[in-house]
C-alpha atoms as one frame of an Amber mdcrd trajectory, in Angstrom:
protein
 -94.929 -59.793  15.489 -92.818 -60.803  18.452 -89.232 -59.708  18.418 -86.935
 -57.331  16.640 -85.713 -58.479  13.230 -82.969 -56.908  11.149 -81.679 -57.725
   7.672 -77.976 -57.617   6.870 -76.770 -57.482   3.271 -73.457 -57.084   1.459
 -72.366 -57.183  -2.167 -68.831 -55.777  -2.040 -65.517 -57.319  -1.056 -65.634
 -60.337   1.237 -69.407 -60.297   1.678 -69.534 -62.949   4.406 -66.800 -61.184
   6.354 -68.822 -57.954   6.272 -71.921 -59.772   7.568 -69.956 -61.343  10.424
 -68.249 -58.032  11.266 -71.663 -56.334  11.407 -72.855 -59.022  13.827 -69.821
 -58.373  16.037 -70.507 -54.630  16.003 -74.148 -55.230  16.942 -73.027 -57.267
  19.950 -70.487 -54.568  20.917 -73.367 -52.064  20.915 -75.385 -54.214  23.369
 -77.637 -55.669  20.693 -77.953 -59.360  21.489 -78.426 -61.827  18.619 -81.097
 -64.374  19.568 -81.502 -66.210  16.268 -80.090 -66.127  12.757 -81.378 -67.336
   9.394 -79.267 -69.129   6.853 -77.144 -66.882   4.647 -78.689 -66.479   1.198
 -77.059 -65.328  -2.027 -79.534 -63.126  -3.851 -79.787 -61.090  -7.010 -79.558
 -57.309  -6.633 -82.851 -55.478  -6.306 -83.640 -51.993  -7.552 -80.421 -51.705
  -9.563 -79.597 -54.979 -11.250 -76.179 -54.377 -12.868 -74.069 -55.085  -9.792
 -72.689 -57.992  -7.769 -75.068 -60.422  -6.070 -75.728 -59.986  -2.346 -75.331
 -62.175   0.669 -78.257 -61.625   3.051 -79.088 -62.844   6.538 -81.928 -62.008
   8.926 -81.224 -61.748  12.650 -83.627 -61.739  15.535 -82.128 -59.387  18.094
 -82.878 -58.023  21.534 -82.000 -54.542  22.700 -83.186 -51.895  25.111 -82.729
 -49.260  22.385 -85.883 -47.628  21.104 -86.424 -47.885  17.315 -84.947 -44.477
  16.409 -81.928 -45.015  18.677 -81.479 -48.489  17.163 -81.487 -46.895  13.699
 -78.858 -44.357  14.790 -76.700 -47.180  16.141 -77.084 -49.147  12.896 -75.998
 -46.110  10.868 -72.879 -45.787  13.060 -72.112 -49.496  12.526 -72.537 -49.189
   8.757 -70.237 -46.173   8.673 -67.668 -47.953  10.881 -67.572 -50.791   8.335
 -66.987 -48.350   5.456 -70.508 -47.875   4.089 -70.743 -44.892   1.742 -74.160
 -43.865   0.412 -73.561 -42.770  -3.169 -76.658 -43.908  -5.021 -79.987 -45.467
  -4.094 -79.850 -49.276  -4.317 -76.177 -49.086  -5.297 -73.399 -51.398  -4.220
 -72.651 -51.500  -0.523 -70.222 -53.271   1.724 -72.922 -53.498   4.392 -76.584
 -52.640   4.680 -78.596 -53.137   7.858 -82.361 -52.649   7.812 -84.811 -52.845
  10.702 -87.593 -55.134   9.483 -89.730 -55.401  12.613 -89.575 -53.878  16.058
 -91.964 -56.121  17.985 -95.486 -55.171  16.944 -94.732 -51.453  16.709 -95.813
 -49.449  13.693 -93.654 -46.416  12.993 -94.033 -44.278   9.882 -91.574 -41.417
  10.093 -89.443 -39.800   7.416 -86.281 -41.588   8.557 -87.763 -44.886   9.816
 -90.675 -47.022   8.692 -91.374 -50.146  10.756 -92.439 -52.713   9.725 -90.135
 -52.218   6.746 -92.338 -51.365   3.781 -90.314 -53.487   1.335 -90.857 -56.845
   3.052 -93.785 -58.082   0.903 -91.959 -57.343  -2.371 -88.475 -58.597  -1.595
 -87.765 -62.310  -1.667 -84.300 -61.712  -0.195 -86.130 -60.607   2.951 -89.146
 -62.908   2.839 -87.239 -66.178   2.407 -85.088 -65.761   5.536 -88.122 -64.507
   7.480 -90.134 -67.533   6.315 -87.294 -69.756   7.519 -87.180 -68.122  10.969
 -90.809 -67.245  11.690 -93.036 -68.626   8.910 -96.372 -68.169  10.651 -95.799
 -64.664  12.010 -98.335 -62.286  10.519 -97.281 -59.098   8.771 -99.475 -56.635
  10.701-100.585 -54.283   7.934-101.264 -56.999   5.353-102.669 -59.713   7.637
-100.663 -62.452   5.889 -97.863 -64.565   7.307 -94.426 -64.833   5.746 -95.209
 -68.120   3.990 -98.331 -66.649   2.385 -96.377 -63.616   1.204
């Protein structure tokens, strides 16, 4: 997998405004946006009795190593008002690292490639739009096949 891909999601307040604000914060933290999928409205996953999400996948470039990128993302989420109250609960912004080039990282605080990609259409559809033939390393299938 070439490139660094992140997923942005929001299901509170002005969802599109939160996505755009997160993009601005990424740029302010020297994370360059190279490409962007369409914005998709998707049903909640994991906990279904909440507002629908807006999701977008970004291809980004940064000199930050994966764990430092995660720390930066957590700062951005907090700056935008993210409060972690319950797993899969409502959130004004959520930023997940999907891929970090072809690296495989399986630590307690960061798993890359993101383990939920094959099961989550809200991630697969934007990835299939942006890089349909890229192969998911551990499964040996591309995004269209998934």
